[in-house]
N, C-alpha and C positions, 0 to 999 in steps of 0.2 A: 592283545590285538585280536582276541577271538571275536568272531562275528557270525551272525546267522543270515546275513544278506546273501542274495543270489544274483549273480550277474550273468547275462546272456553270452552265448558263444558268438563269435564274429559272424555278422550278417544273418543271424537267425532271429526270428520273431520270438517274443516272450509271451508266455501265458499269464493269466491273471495272478496265479500263485507266485510267479517269479518276479513280479514287479515290485513287491513289497521290499522296502529297504530298512536297514537298521542304522544305528548311529555310529558305525565304525567302518573299518576298511573292508573291501570285498574279501570273500573267503578264498582260500588257496584252491580248494577243490574245483572251483568254477573259473579257473584261470582261462585266458583266451586260448582257443584252439584254432586250427586251420579251417578256413571257411570251405564248405562243400558247395561247389557250383553245379547246378543241374541245367541241362539244355532246356531252352524255352520251348514251351508247348503252345503252338498256335491254335490247337483245337480247343483248349480250355480257356474260354474268355472269362474275364473278371465279371462276376455277377453285378447286376445293377444295384445301386445303393438305395433305390426307392422300394425294393421288394423286402417285405418282412422287417421293416424298420421298427425298432423299439424306441420309446422316448429316451432322450439323453438322461443320464443319471445326474442326480443332484450332488453338489459338492458338499462334502462333510468337512467342516472347518473347525479347528480348535486353536486356541492360544494356550500353549503348553508350558511356557516358562519365559525367562528373560536372561540376558547376558549383559553384563556391565563391562565396558571397554574404556580405556584411557585414550582419548583422541587428541591429536594435535590441532588446536584451533589458532586463528590469528592472534587472539588475546592471550594465548598460553594453553597448556594442557587442561582438558576438562573431561569429566565422565559422561559417557553416552550409554543409554540403556536401550538395547535392542530386544524387542519382544518376538518370540519364536512362534510362527504360524505353521501349523501342519494341515495340509490339504489332502484328503483322501477322496479320490475320484476313480470309480471303476476299480481296477486292480493296481493303481499307482498311488504311492504315498510321496508327496512332495513337501518341501520345507522352504520357508523364506523368513526373513527377519525385517521388522519395521520398527521405526521409532514412534514414540507416543505422538509427536507432532504430525506424523503421517496419518495415524488413526484419526486425529482431530480434523485434519483437512478433509478426509473422506466423509466424516460425519457432517461437517458443515456443507460440503458440496451436495450430498444427498438431501439434506433437509431444505436447502435452498431450491433445489431442482424439482423435488417430488413432495412438496408440502401437502398437495391435495391427496396424493396417494397415502401418505402417512396419516393424514387426518381421518381417512376412511377405514383405517385398520387399527387393531389393538395397539396400544402404546408399546414402543420398543423398550428394551432394557435401558436403563439410565447410563449415559456415557460418563466415564469417570472424569471428574472435574480436574482442572489444573491445580497443582499444589503450590501454595505460596510460602508457607512457613517450614516446609520440609523439602530437602533436595530430592530430585527425581530418582536418584540411585539409592535412596534409603530403603532398607529391606522391607519395612512395613508398607511403604508406598508401592514398591514393586509387587508385593503379594496382593494388595488390594486391587491394583490395576490389572494384574493377570486374570483374576476372577471376573472383574467387571468387563474387561475387553473381550474375554472369552464368550460371555453371554451376549454382549452387544454385537460382536462380529458374526456369530452364528445366526442371530436374528436378521441382520442386514443381508447376509448372503442368501438366506432362505427366501427373502422377499425380492431382492434385486439381482439374483444370479443371471437371469436371462433378459434383464432390462437395462442395467447400467454398465457401460463399458469400463468405467473407472473401478468398479468393484472387482472385475476380473483382472484388470491390470494390477490392482493392489495386492492380490493374492500371489502374484508372480508365477502364474501358470506359464509353461513353455508355449511358444508362439503357436505351434501346430494344434495344441489343445484349446488355447484361448480363441483362435479363429473359429473352431467348431462350436464352441459354447455360444459365442456372440451371434453367429450367423444362423444358428439352429440346424446347420448341416452336420448333425452329430447323432450318434446312437450309442447304445451301451457297449457295442463291440468296438467302437472307435477308441475307447479309453482303456482297453486291455492290451492292444498291440497296434503297431503302426499300420496304416493302410497303404497298400501298394497302389501305384498309379494304374489307371485303366489304359493299357497299351493296345487294346484290341482295336481293329479297324473302325468299329462303330464308335468307340470312345474317342479316338483321334478325330474322326469326322465331326462328332458333336462338339469337341473342343474348338475346332477350326471355325465352325459355324457361329459359335457364340463368342468368338474372340473380339468381334467388333462392338459388342454390347457392353455398356458400363453397368456393373452390378450396383444395385442400390446400397450395398454394404461397403462399397469401395472406400468411402470417407471414414467409416468406422474402423475398417481394417488398417487404413493409413494411420489413424490415431493409435491403434494398437502397436503398430510397428515402430512408431516414433516414441511412444511413451512406455513401452514395455520395460520394466525395470531391469537393470543389469545385475542386481544383487541377488539373483536367484541362486539358491543353494540346494545341494542334495545331501542326504546323510553320508558322512565320510568324506565330504568334499574338501573342507578346509585342511584336513590333515594331509591328504595326498597333494594338494596344490602347494602346501608348504614344503613338502619333500622335493617337488619339482623346482621350486624357487631356490632351495638350498643347493640342489644339484647344478643348476645353471650358475649360481655364484661360485661354486667350487671350480667348475671348468673355466669360468672367466678368469679366476685368480691364477690358475695354472697356465692358461693359454696366453693371457694378456698381461700378466704380472701387475695387476691393479687390485685395489681393495674395492670390491663391488658394494653397492648399496642394497642390502637385503630387503629393506622395506620397499624400495622402488620396484625391484624385481617381483616381490610378492604381490604388490598391488596390481602390477601388469598381468600376472598370471590369473589373479582373481577376476580381473576385468574380462579377459578372454573367455575363461571358463563360464563366467556368469552369462555372457552373451550367447555362447554356442551350446551350453548345457552338456558339456562332455561328461562321460562316466568316469568314476574313479579308476577303473581298470585301464581306460584309454590314457589317463594321465600317467599311470605307472609305466605303461608301454612307451610313452614319450621319453621317460627317463632312460629306458633301455636303449632307445635309438640314440639319445644324446651320448651315452657311454660308448656306443659302437663307432661313433665318428672318429676317424684317425686324428690324433692331436694336431698335426700340421695343417690338415684340411679344415679342422674346426677353427683353428686360429685364423686362417684366411677367411673363413666364413664370417666370423665375428667382426673382423676388421672391415670387410667389404660390405656385408649386408647389415651388420649391427646385431646386437643380442636380442632385440625385440622381434625383428623379422625372423630370425633363426628360431626363436622359441615358439612363435606363433605357427611357423611352418611345421615344426616337429609335432605340435599338438594336432594340426589339421591332418597330417599324414597318419598319425595314430588313430584319430577319430574315424577317418575314412575306412580304416582296416577293422576296428574293433567296436565301434559304436553302432548299435542296431536299434536304438530308440526311434529314430527317424533319419531319413537320408541326410547326411552331412555334405555340404558343398562348400567350396571356398567362399562363395558369395555370402553364406550365412555369417561368416566372421568378418569379411572385408567390406560389408555394406556400410560400416561406420568408420570414422577416422579415430584410430586408437592412439592414446598417449598415456604414459605413466603419469599419475598425478604428481605435480610438483616438478616435472621434468621440462618445463618450458612449453614451447609451442607444440600442439599435437602433431604426432608423427604420422605421415601418410602411408597407408597400406592399401595399395590398389590390388585388385585381383590379378592383374598381369604380373606385377612384381612378385606376389606370393607364388603364383604358378611357376615363375622362373626359378625362384628359390627352392620350390618343391622338387623340380627336376634336378637341380644341383645336389640337393641332399640325398635324393634317391640314388643318384649316381655314386655318391660317396659311400652309401650303404650297400652298394652293389645290388640294388633293387631287392634286398632281402629284408622284408618286414615281418618275417615269421618270428614269433616269440613262443618258445616251447613252455610247457607247463612247469618243467623243472626250473627254467630260467626265471619265469614269472614268480615262482615260489621263493626263489633265492632273493629277488628284489623285494618281494612283499615282506620277507622276514628281516632283511638287513637295511632297508631304507632308513629307518629311524636312527641308525647308528653309522651309516656309511659316510655322510658328508658332515664334517665337524664345523658347521656354520649355522649360527643361530642369532637372531636379532638381539637376544638377551645375553648371549655369551660374549666373551671378549674376542671379537674378530681380530685377526692379525693386526698388530699395531704397525705404525709407520716404519719402525726400525726393521721389520721383517720383509718389507717390500721395497724393491728398487724404485727409483723415481723416474726412470726413463723406460719407455717401451720401444723396442727395436722393431722397425717395420721396413724390411728391405735394407737399403743403404741409408735411410733417414731415421731420425729419432723423434718420437713424439713425447713431449714433456707432459707427464701425467702425475700430479701430486697425489700421494696415497690417499688423502682425505677426499679427493674429488669424487662426485657421484659417477656411477657407471654410465649415466646418460651422456657424459661429456665425451665418450669415445664411441658414440653410436655410429657415426659415419665419418671416419677420419679421411676417407677418400671419396669425396662427393663426385 
């Protein structure tokens, strides 16, 4: 679990050297620390963005490898190959995964839309053809496609980075970076640390005067917001999200005496983290908050609010405290209707309901969101072994779990094999 990645302290901006991430968990030495609040200074106004602006940096894109997964399809299990895309922009290194079919759709879209542009330029590298006689997960096919897709994607981004919105969406850039790339309102300094809002009197007046004018980029930004993929990943992401899902399943088993569906909880955690772009350290701190909740109050919370709302609220509380990439708000996560895949109708998460749950959880935590470096180090080292729950392990069989859940004076019949989504809201 050694790592060389560096994580920021709470509410502190990061320099370019600190933005580079590795493929493992965050290091212990950079565990979250208490934020230091300084009084606002009205004398120092935020400088204008139009002064001494440098041209925005170009994206450095590489297809570095592939991962083969066994996915559940309607016709039965099948292999899926996800190709890893690494994007280096300014001081940040981002990572996302795309299937071959998504690469092909981007190629067809660009060739149909910009045929004249492509005709006037040197020929792009050849797009790897579809295989007929060999399966897509064959090692030779994967190696050939990684090399071909790497050359093709680098050439496409070099030409269409500032032209085609679908190219930026395809790379999975976080929303605040994608907006700046598409609108041209970006410079080299924007990609090394988050920009603070201009709260000076002149800035507020300028914002009020231009509020009634519709920006020509409004339609393009709406497309970005609607189509920005939720499968965004960071180095170390899937490992810590798996730990959080295991922790939630463990607490649900103890509090509700049911056998939770680990795959469902894990999909939900991935969906939230992919949308809000949380840091690994924030996800670990969410596990700390989950363990701090008193068992009787946690049981009431799970019964009344449901495990999904509880889990989302814990992540939002942790991100507001420890994530300094860009300001996190409840609306960033609640602007979409979330639902675990395969859990039936999408579950509604309004900002009002999340805010109410946030107040309840903070009250249960006695408004203590401080995580010391010692406590963070203990969780960092013991998380892989703390919760004996794994999708591939033998989760407790039905003979180990009671078939009735006591809730006050009534009993809810919950078969041990039932998905945890079945007890999402026993008290509507």
